[in-house]
VOGU-3710 file (C-alpha; in Angstrom, 3 decimals, decimal comma):
1> xxxxxxxxxx> 111,680/-11,639/103,062  107,908/-11,355/102,977  105,669/-13,984/101,511  103,151/-13,506/98,699  100,227/-12,781/101,035  102,104/-10,026/102,918  103,226/-8,461/99,649  99,688/-8,408/98,254  98,358/-6,930/101,512  100,905/-4,102/101,424
11> xxxxxxxxxx> 100,163/-3,395/97,764  96,406/-3,288/98,486  96,947/-0,976/101,443  99,063/1,367/99,331  96,551/1,357/96,495  93,540/2,068/98,712  95,092/4,680/100,981  96,807/6,442/98,110  93,524/7,508/96,532  92,740/11,210/96,619
21> xxxxxxxxxx> 90,552/12,143/99,568  87,869/14,834/99,643  88,964/18,345/100,668  88,452/19,524/104,247  86,550/22,589/103,087  83,484/21,487/101,159  79,737/20,953/101,258  78,941/17,692/103,025  75,412/18,571/104,136  73,975/15,862/101,877
31> xxxxxxxxxx> 75,494/13,312/104,264  73,618/14,541/107,340  70,724/12,579/108,793  67,282/14,175/108,748  67,139/14,282/112,563  68,007/17,878/113,587  69,366/18,510/110,104  68,778/22,268/110,236  70,714/22,684/113,487  73,515/20,397/112,368
41> xxxxxxxxxx> 73,768/22,196/109,036  74,019/25,570/110,788  76,849/24,308/113,014  78,621/22,772/110,033  78,374/26,006/108,037  79,893/27,957/110,949  82,695/25,387/111,087  83,336/25,728/107,348  83,322/29,536/107,636  85,871/29,313/110,460
51> xxxxxxxxxx> 88,094/27,073/108,325  87,804/29,474/105,395  88,707/32,422/107,638  91,677/30,500/109,069  92,877/29,769/105,547  92,609/33,463/104,640  94,563/34,389/107,789  97,302/31,905/106,917  97,513/33,259/103,368  97,803/36,815/104,715
61> xxxxxxxxxx> 100,585/35,833/107,123  102,379/33,964/104,354  102,635/37,176/102,339  105,205/38,414/104,873  107,162/35,174/105,039  110,152/34,389/102,910  109,060/30,743/102,791  105,247/30,295/102,974  104,081/27,856/105,640  101,182/25,807/104,276
71> xxxxxxxxxx> 101,296/22,732/106,519  98,077/23,485/108,418  96,231/25,474/105,758  92,659/24,080/105,679  92,254/24,905/101,988  95,029/22,422/101,203  94,097/19,661/103,661  92,003/16,605/102,856  89,549/14,744/105,015  91,451/11,965/106,741
81> xxx> 90,482/8,339/106,304  91,772/5,957/108,945  92,937/2,512/107,855
//
């Protein structure tokens, strides 16, 4: 049986990690530092385009499947937050 402190810690962990996280595909350029911002933004945009294309490819493949496979679809994934 856990004590009060352990119970409160578990409840806090559940409450904080259960919050909705931002989507993987999105505009996060406002978070970039000013140093080399143009280059970093260009790389990030290519990355986002690749994720969008991957999502479109997955959707196209799912049209042929009896049961769609969405586990790794970037349009449905959130940015992970480690605890």
